[in-house]
Residue frames as a rotation matrix with the C-alpha (Angstrom) as fourth column:
UNK 1
0.789 0.477 0.388 78.59
-0.420 -0.043 0.907 61.10
0.449 -0.878 0.167 79.13
UNK 2
-0.404 -0.914 0.026 81.08
-0.559 0.224 -0.799 60.27
0.724 -0.337 -0.601 81.87
UNK 3
0.765 0.570 -0.298 80.63
-0.099 0.563 0.821 57.44
0.636 -0.598 0.487 84.32
UNK 4
0.111 -0.683 0.722 82.44
-0.985 -0.175 -0.014 56.95
0.135 -0.709 -0.692 87.62
UNK 5
0.644 -0.028 -0.765 84.14
-0.090 0.990 -0.112 53.57
0.760 0.141 0.635 87.80
UNK 6
0.935 -0.305 0.182 85.67
-0.174 0.055 0.983 52.44
-0.310 -0.951 -0.002 91.08
UNK 7
0.324 -0.902 -0.283 89.44
-0.909 -0.214 -0.358 52.79
0.262 0.374 -0.890 90.80
UNK 8
0.721 -0.132 -0.680 91.05
0.095 0.991 -0.091 49.36
0.687 0.001 0.727 90.62
UNK 9
0.934 -0.350 -0.069 93.16
0.068 -0.016 0.998 48.65
-0.351 -0.936 0.009 93.73
UNK 10
0.259 -0.903 0.342 96.26
0.881 0.366 0.300 48.00
-0.396 0.224 0.890 91.61
UNK 11
0.173 -0.152 0.973 95.99
0.681 -0.695 -0.230 51.50
0.712 0.702 -0.017 90.16
UNK 12
0.941 0.326 -0.093 95.96
0.286 -0.617 0.733 53.23
0.181 -0.716 -0.674 93.54
UNK 13
0.344 -0.880 -0.329 99.72
0.688 -0.003 0.726 53.14
-0.639 -0.476 0.604 94.16
UNK 14
-0.508 -0.521 0.686 100.50
0.857 -0.384 0.343 54.94
0.084 0.762 0.642 90.89
UNK 15
0.335 0.715 0.614 97.61
0.534 -0.681 0.502 57.36
0.777 0.159 -0.610 91.46
UNK 16
0.869 -0.019 -0.494 98.87
0.462 -0.326 0.825 58.18
-0.177 -0.945 -0.275 94.97
UNK 17
-0.118 -0.992 -0.052 102.40
0.829 -0.127 0.545 58.83
-0.547 0.022 0.837 93.70
UNK 18
-0.447 0.028 0.894 101.09
0.731 -0.566 0.383 61.18
0.517 0.824 0.232 91.01
UNK 19
0.624 0.772 0.121 98.73
0.502 -0.514 0.696 62.89
0.599 -0.374 -0.708 93.45
UNK 20
0.614 -0.471 -0.633 101.51
0.609 -0.228 0.760 63.56
-0.502 -0.852 0.146 95.98
UNK 21
-0.443 -0.843 0.305 103.89
0.836 -0.266 0.480 64.83
-0.323 0.468 0.822 93.29
UNK 22
-0.274 0.416 0.867 101.29
0.640 -0.595 0.487 67.14
0.718 0.688 -0.104 91.71
UNK 23
0.785 0.594 -0.178 99.98
0.508 -0.451 0.734 68.47
0.356 -0.666 -0.656 95.03
UNK 24
0.255 -0.791 -0.557 103.52
0.729 -0.221 0.647 69.25
-0.635 -0.571 0.520 96.21
UNK 25
-0.625 -0.511 0.590 104.25
0.780 -0.428 0.456 71.08
0.020 0.745 0.667 92.94
UNK 26
0.132 0.774 0.620 101.02
0.576 -0.569 0.587 73.10
0.807 0.279 -0.520 93.19
UNK 27
0.825 0.142 -0.546 101.77
0.557 -0.358 0.749 74.15
-0.089 -0.923 -0.375 96.78
UNK 28
-0.219 -0.951 -0.217 105.28
0.750 -0.307 0.587 75.26
-0.625 -0.034 0.780 95.74
UNK 29
-0.552 0.055 0.832 103.86
0.718 -0.476 0.508 77.14
0.424 0.878 0.223 92.75
UNK 30
0.529 0.826 0.193 101.33
0.537 -0.503 0.678 78.83
0.657 -0.255 -0.710 95.05
UNK 31
-0.176 -0.737 0.652 104.24
-0.160 -0.632 -0.758 79.94
0.971 -0.238 -0.007 97.24
UNK 32
0.568 0.487 0.664 103.00
-0.713 -0.111 0.692 78.30
0.410 -0.867 0.284 100.44
UNK 33
0.861 -0.398 0.318 105.51
0.109 0.754 0.648 75.43
-0.497 -0.523 0.692 100.74
UNK 34
0.111 -0.898 -0.425 109.21
-0.840 -0.313 0.442 75.33
-0.530 0.308 -0.790 99.98
UNK 35
0.368 -0.029 -0.929 110.47
-0.745 0.589 -0.314 72.87
0.556 0.808 0.195 97.35
UNK 36
-0.686 -0.715 -0.134 112.38
-0.463 0.571 -0.678 71.06
0.561 -0.404 -0.723 100.10
UNK 37
-0.805 0.381 0.456 109.40
-0.366 0.286 -0.886 70.49
-0.467 -0.879 -0.090 102.40
UNK 38
-0.161 0.859 -0.486 106.67
-0.982 -0.190 -0.011 70.03
-0.102 0.475 0.874 99.77
UNK 39
-0.261 0.108 -0.959 107.08
-0.442 0.870 0.218 66.31
0.858 0.481 -0.180 98.99
UNK 40
-0.906 -0.123 -0.404 107.09
0.275 0.552 -0.787 65.33
0.320 -0.825 -0.466 102.66
UNK 41
-0.758 0.647 -0.079 104.11
-0.352 -0.507 -0.787 67.52
-0.549 -0.569 0.612 103.50
UNK 42
-0.164 0.705 -0.690 102.10
-0.966 0.026 0.256 66.36
0.199 0.708 0.677 100.49
UNK 43
-0.454 -0.065 -0.889 102.76
-0.122 0.992 -0.010 62.73
0.883 0.104 -0.458 101.33
UNK 44
-0.969 0.074 -0.234 101.87
0.244 0.173 -0.954 63.21
-0.030 -0.982 -0.186 105.01
UNK 45
-0.571 0.797 -0.196 98.66
-0.680 -0.593 -0.432 65.05
-0.461 -0.114 0.880 104.13
UNK 46
-0.149 0.483 -0.863 97.59
-0.797 0.458 0.394 62.40
0.586 0.746 0.317 101.65
UNK 47
-0.612 -0.158 -0.775 98.28
0.166 0.932 -0.322 59.59
0.773 -0.326 -0.544 104.11
UNK 48
-0.948 0.317 -0.032 96.38
-0.057 -0.268 -0.962 61.42
-0.313 -0.910 0.272 106.84
UNK 49
-0.270 0.894 -0.357 93.32
-0.915 -0.354 -0.193 61.75
-0.299 0.274 0.914 104.61
UNK 50
0.531 0.405 -0.744 93.57
-0.685 0.723 -0.095 58.22
0.499 0.560 0.661 103.16
UNK 51
-0.109 -0.666 0.738 95.00
-0.956 0.275 0.107 56.12
-0.274 -0.693 -0.666 106.02
UNK 52
0.021 0.179 0.984 93.46
-0.038 0.983 -0.178 52.96
-0.999 -0.033 0.027 104.54
UNK 53
-0.918 -0.396 0.013 94.22
0.022 -0.019 1.000 53.93
-0.396 0.918 0.026 100.96
UNK 54
-0.735 0.656 -0.173 91.28
-0.373 -0.178 0.910 53.19
0.566 0.733 0.376 98.67
UNK 55
-0.245 0.646 -0.723 89.49
0.625 0.676 0.392 51.45
0.742 -0.356 -0.569 101.57
UNK 56
-0.976 -0.125 -0.176 89.27
0.215 -0.627 -0.748 54.61
-0.017 -0.769 0.640 103.69
UNK 57
-0.243 0.963 -0.115 85.71
0.941 0.206 -0.267 54.99
-0.233 -0.173 -0.957 104.91
UNK 58
0.475 0.597 -0.647 83.78
0.422 -0.799 -0.428 57.88
-0.773 -0.069 -0.631 103.39
UNK 59
-0.161 -0.601 -0.783 86.28
-0.596 -0.573 0.562 58.36
-0.786 0.557 -0.266 100.56
UNK 60
0.646 0.461 0.608 85.63
0.265 0.611 -0.746 57.35
-0.716 0.643 0.273 96.96
UNK 61
-0.351 -0.816 -0.459 88.25
-0.421 -0.300 0.856 57.01
-0.836 0.494 -0.239 94.23
UNK 62
0.577 0.663 0.477 87.02
0.216 0.439 -0.872 56.71
-0.787 0.606 0.110 90.67
UNK 63
-0.779 -0.554 0.293 88.32
0.418 -0.111 0.901 56.48
-0.467 0.825 0.318 87.16
UNK 64
-0.006 0.746 -0.666 86.38
-0.417 -0.607 -0.677 58.70
-0.909 0.274 0.315 84.78
UNK 65
-0.661 -0.180 0.729 85.19
0.458 0.673 0.581 56.74
-0.595 0.718 -0.362 81.76
UNK 66
-0.554 0.458 -0.695 83.75
-0.758 -0.623 0.194 58.29
-0.345 0.634 0.692 78.60
UNK 67
-0.093 0.596 0.798 80.73
-0.097 0.792 -0.603 56.08
-0.991 -0.134 -0.016 77.89
UNK 68
0.787 0.412 -0.458 80.72
-0.459 -0.103 -0.882 56.88
-0.411 0.905 0.108 74.17
UNK 69
0.366 -0.739 -0.565 84.31
-0.744 0.132 -0.654 55.72
0.559 0.660 -0.502 73.59
UNK 70
0.899 -0.034 -0.436 84.99
0.263 0.839 0.476 53.55
0.349 -0.543 0.764 76.65
UNK 71
0.033 -0.970 0.242 88.14
0.346 -0.216 -0.913 55.62
0.938 0.114 0.328 77.17
UNK 72
0.341 -0.102 -0.935 89.55
0.928 -0.124 0.352 56.40
-0.152 -0.987 0.052 80.62
UNK 73
0.378 -0.110 0.919 89.70
0.476 -0.829 -0.295 60.21
0.794 0.549 -0.261 80.61
UNK 74
-0.218 -0.489 0.845 90.77
-0.486 -0.696 -0.529 60.97
0.847 -0.525 -0.086 84.18
UNK 75
-0.457 0.029 -0.889 90.31
0.689 0.643 -0.334 60.41
0.562 -0.765 -0.314 87.90
UNK 76
0.022 0.439 0.898 88.34
-0.451 -0.797 0.401 61.88
0.892 -0.414 0.181 90.78
UNK 77
-0.663 -0.206 -0.720 88.63
0.562 0.499 -0.660 61.53
0.496 -0.842 -0.215 94.56
UNK 78
-0.013 0.782 0.623 85.54
-0.305 -0.597 0.742 62.38
0.952 -0.181 0.246 96.62
UNK 79
-0.848 -0.143 -0.510 84.77
0.413 0.424 -0.806 62.37
0.331 -0.894 -0.301 100.34
UNK 80
0.251 0.964 0.090 81.50
0.462 -0.201 0.864 62.70
0.851 -0.175 -0.495 102.22
UNK 81
-0.873 -0.487 -0.037 81.55
0.285 -0.445 -0.849 65.32
0.397 -0.752 0.527 104.94
UNK 82
0.263 0.950 -0.170 78.83
0.712 -0.072 0.699 65.84
0.651 -0.305 -0.695 107.53
UNK 83
-0.859 -0.510 0.049 78.81
0.361 -0.671 -0.647 69.12
0.363 -0.538 0.761 109.40
UNK 84
-0.598 0.620 -0.508 76.44
0.428 -0.288 -0.856 71.34
-0.677 -0.730 -0.093 111.32
UNK 85
-0.273 0.493 -0.826 75.21
-0.655 -0.724 -0.216 72.79
-0.705 0.482 0.520 108.03
UNK 86
0.742 0.664 -0.091 74.46
-0.548 0.523 -0.653 69.50
-0.386 0.535 0.752 106.29
UNK 87
0.316 -0.565 0.762 76.11
0.387 0.810 0.440 66.85
-0.866 0.155 0.475 104.21
UNK 88
0.612 -0.216 -0.761 78.48
-0.717 -0.556 -0.420 67.76
-0.332 0.803 -0.495 101.42
UNK 89
0.738 -0.533 0.414 80.79
0.622 0.774 -0.114 65.93
-0.260 0.342 0.903 99.07
UNK 90
0.493 -0.701 -0.516 84.30
-0.452 -0.713 0.536 67.35
-0.743 -0.031 -0.668 98.90
UNK 91
0.954 -0.293 0.066 86.19
0.191 0.422 -0.886 66.93
0.232 0.858 0.459 95.64
UNK 92
0.573 -0.810 -0.123 89.78
0.063 -0.107 0.992 66.38
-0.817 -0.577 -0.010 96.79
UNK 93
-0.598 -0.779 -0.190 91.07
-0.220 -0.068 0.973 65.73
-0.771 0.623 -0.130 93.31
UNK 94
0.652 0.645 0.399 89.67
0.248 0.315 -0.916 65.81
-0.717 0.696 0.046 89.83
UNK 95
-0.269 -0.825 -0.498 91.94
-0.459 -0.344 0.819 65.48
-0.847 0.449 -0.286 86.87
UNK 96
0.922 0.387 0.030 91.38
-0.121 0.361 -0.925 64.99
-0.369 0.849 0.379 83.17
UNK 97
0.243 -0.877 0.416 94.38
0.717 0.450 0.532 63.38
-0.653 0.169 0.738 81.47
UNK 98
-0.279 -0.502 -0.819 96.49
0.018 -0.855 0.518 66.06
-0.960 0.130 0.248 79.76
UNK 99
-0.984 -0.171 0.054 95.90
0.064 -0.053 0.997 65.14
-0.168 0.984 0.063 76.09
UNK 100
-0.441 0.891 0.108 92.13
0.822 0.352 0.447 64.99
0.360 0.286 -0.888 76.67
UNK 101
-0.363 0.281 -0.888 91.66
0.596 -0.663 -0.454 68.41
-0.716 -0.694 0.073 78.28
UNK 102
-0.577 0.222 -0.786 89.59
-0.418 -0.907 0.051 71.20
-0.701 0.358 0.616 76.74
UNK 103
-0.893 0.300 -0.336 87.23
-0.186 0.433 0.882 68.70
0.410 0.850 -0.331 75.08
UNK 104
-0.035 0.963 0.266 84.30
-0.722 -0.208 0.660 68.88
0.691 -0.169 0.703 77.50
UNK 105
-0.093 -0.033 -0.995 85.33
0.338 0.939 -0.062 65.93
0.937 -0.342 -0.076 79.68
UNK 106
-0.939 -0.314 -0.139 85.71
0.240 -0.312 -0.919 68.14
0.246 -0.897 0.368 82.76
UNK 107
-0.558 0.810 0.181 82.19
-0.818 -0.573 0.040 69.52
0.136 -0.126 0.983 82.47
UNK 108
0.251 0.662 -0.706 80.75
-0.498 0.714 0.493 66.04
0.830 0.228 0.509 81.94
UNK 109
-0.426 -0.475 -0.770 82.85
0.428 0.644 -0.634 64.66
0.797 -0.599 -0.071 84.82
UNK 110
-0.971 0.092 0.222 81.48
-0.233 -0.596 -0.769 67.32
0.061 -0.798 0.600 87.17
UNK 111
-0.078 0.991 -0.109 77.92
-0.912 -0.027 0.410 66.36
0.403 0.131 0.906 86.16
UNK 112
0.167 0.074 -0.983 78.71
0.038 0.996 0.082 62.72
0.985 -0.051 0.163 87.00
UNK 113
-0.811 -0.495 -0.311 80.15
0.355 0.006 -0.935 63.82
0.465 -0.869 0.171 90.34
UNK 114
-0.667 0.647 0.370 76.98
-0.731 -0.663 -0.161 65.83
0.141 -0.378 0.915 91.02
UNK 115
0.264 0.783 -0.564 74.87
-0.588 0.594 0.549 62.73
0.765 0.187 0.617 90.39
UNK 116
-0.122 -0.389 -0.913 77.05
0.442 0.802 -0.401 60.66
0.889 -0.453 0.074 92.73
UNK 117
-0.957 -0.225 0.184 76.96
-0.033 -0.544 -0.838 63.35
0.289 -0.808 0.513 95.42
UNK 118
-0.222 0.956 0.193 73.16
-0.911 -0.274 0.308 63.34
0.347 -0.108 0.932 95.26
UNK 119
0.336 0.295 -0.894 73.15
-0.126 0.955 0.268 59.55
0.933 0.023 0.358 95.61
UNK 120
-0.466 -0.622 -0.629 75.32
0.588 0.314 -0.745 59.96
0.661 -0.717 0.220 98.72
UNK 121
0.370 0.769 -0.522 72.76
0.915 -0.204 0.348 62.36
0.161 -0.606 -0.779 100.21
UNK 122
-0.616 -0.682 -0.394 74.83
0.725 -0.686 0.054 65.52
-0.307 -0.252 0.918 99.78
UNK 123
0.552 0.768 -0.325 73.26
0.621 -0.638 -0.455 68.95
-0.557 0.049 -0.829 99.62
UNK 124
0.869 -0.313 -0.383 76.29
-0.458 -0.801 -0.386 70.56
-0.186 0.511 -0.839 98.02
UNK 125
0.627 -0.770 0.118 79.65
0.736 0.536 -0.413 69.96
0.255 0.346 0.903 96.35
UNK 126
0.885 -0.431 -0.175 82.80
-0.307 -0.824 0.477 71.69
-0.350 -0.369 -0.861 97.52
UNK 127
0.583 -0.783 0.217 86.39
0.796 0.496 -0.346 71.89
0.164 0.374 0.913 96.32
UNK 128
0.409 -0.583 -0.702 89.55
0.068 -0.748 0.660 73.96
-0.910 -0.318 -0.266 96.49
UNK 129
0.723 -0.277 0.632 91.13
0.671 0.070 -0.738 75.49
0.160 0.958 0.237 93.42
UNK 130
-0.169 -0.868 -0.467 94.52
0.811 -0.392 0.435 77.17
-0.560 -0.305 0.770 93.28
UNK 131
0.503 0.359 -0.786 94.42
0.050 -0.920 -0.388 80.82
-0.863 0.155 -0.481 92.26
UNK 132
-0.332 -0.737 -0.589 97.07
-0.624 -0.296 0.723 80.19
-0.707 0.607 -0.362 89.63
UNK 133
-0.844 0.111 0.526 94.77
0.383 0.810 0.444 77.81
-0.377 0.576 -0.726 87.73
UNK 134
-0.584 0.639 -0.501 92.40
-0.593 -0.757 -0.274 80.08
-0.554 0.137 0.821 85.78
UNK 135
-0.626 0.345 -0.700 91.27
-0.528 0.472 0.706 77.27
0.574 0.811 -0.113 83.47
UNK 136
-0.683 0.361 -0.635 90.00
0.593 0.781 -0.194 75.17
0.426 -0.509 -0.748 86.36
UNK 137
-0.753 0.409 -0.516 88.43
0.197 -0.608 -0.769 78.20
-0.628 -0.681 0.377 88.03
UNK 138
-0.615 0.529 -0.585 86.55
-0.781 -0.509 0.360 79.03
-0.108 0.679 0.726 84.83
UNK 139
-0.630 0.368 -0.683 85.34
-0.063 0.853 0.517 75.42
0.774 0.369 -0.515 84.50
UNK 140
-0.708 0.351 -0.613 84.04
0.706 0.363 -0.608 75.39
0.009 -0.864 -0.504 88.06
UNK 141
-0.701 0.458 -0.546 82.32
-0.185 -0.857 -0.481 78.76
-0.689 -0.236 0.686 87.68
UNK 142
-0.596 0.488 -0.637 80.65
-0.735 -0.012 0.678 77.63
0.323 0.873 0.366 84.42
UNK 143
-0.550 0.336 -0.765 79.50
0.241 0.940 0.240 74.53
0.800 -0.053 -0.598 86.32
UNK 144
0.429 0.873 0.230 77.81
0.102 -0.300 0.948 76.64
0.897 -0.384 -0.218 89.01
UNK 145
0.127 -0.460 -0.879 80.45
0.980 0.193 0.040 76.74
0.151 -0.867 0.475 91.74
UNK 146
0.702 0.068 0.709 80.80
0.037 -0.998 0.059 80.03
0.712 -0.015 -0.702 93.60
UNK 147
-0.450 -0.893 0.010 83.67
0.095 -0.059 -0.994 81.28
0.888 -0.446 0.111 95.78
UNK 148
0.681 0.669 -0.297 82.98
0.357 0.052 0.933 80.85
0.640 -0.741 -0.204 99.49
UNK 149
0.777 -0.545 -0.314 86.35
0.138 -0.339 0.931 81.87
-0.614 -0.767 -0.188 100.90
UNK 150
0.779 -0.550 0.300 89.27
0.287 -0.112 -0.951 83.53
0.557 0.828 0.070 99.18
UNK 151
0.550 -0.728 -0.410 92.83
0.465 -0.141 0.874 83.68
-0.694 -0.671 0.261 100.51
UNK 152
0.885 -0.282 0.370 94.97
0.202 -0.484 -0.852 86.31
0.419 0.829 -0.371 98.84
UNK 153
0.440 -0.804 -0.399 98.64
0.625 -0.045 0.780 87.15
-0.645 -0.593 0.482 99.15
UNK 154
0.960 -0.255 0.112 101.10
-0.101 -0.693 -0.713 89.68
0.260 0.674 -0.692 97.85
UNK 155
0.364 -0.914 -0.178 104.84
0.921 0.382 -0.077 89.17
0.139 -0.136 0.981 97.51
UNK 156
0.849 -0.044 -0.526 106.63
0.199 -0.896 0.396 92.08
-0.489 -0.441 -0.752 99.13
UNK 157
-0.168 -0.985 -0.030 109.79
0.245 -0.071 0.967 91.59
-0.955 0.155 0.253 97.10
UNK 158
-0.304 0.135 0.943 107.94
0.949 0.133 0.286 92.46
-0.087 0.982 -0.168 93.87
UNK 159
0.437 0.467 -0.769 107.65
0.478 -0.845 -0.241 96.21
-0.762 -0.262 -0.592 94.43
C-alpha cells in the first residue's frame, strides 16, 4: 500500500528544480518548445501554478511512501479544481523514482491519490500525459483513465 505523506518544506526546493527540468525536457521532446525557451517557460509555468510554493492554496505536494517497507517511492502534486461540471483533482505530477518503476508502485500510488481525491470531495481525477510516454499511458488506462481530449501533430519534414 502507498500512503501520501506531506512533502517536507525543505524538500520542495529540490523537487521544484527537478520538476522544472523534467517538464522542460518533456516539452522539448514533444516538439512544442525549443530547447532554448523550455527552461524559462517551465519555470514560469511552475511559479504561476505554485506562487506560494508548497503553501499554495488548493495544491497538495506529497511524498509517496510504501507502507510495507517505509521506503519513499516517489512524489505527487495534486490540485483541487472546481468548475461548472463539478469538483475534480488534477494530478500535475506523479513520479515513481526510476529504480522503483515497473514494480506496482504507480498503480498503488494512483489508488492512494483516488482516496485523497474522494476525501477532498472530488468527483473525478484528471491528468495530462505526453503522447511519447506509452508506459504512463498504459498505467493510466489500466487504472481506469480514459482520453478526454487528444492533440495530435505531424512533422512535415518527415515525408
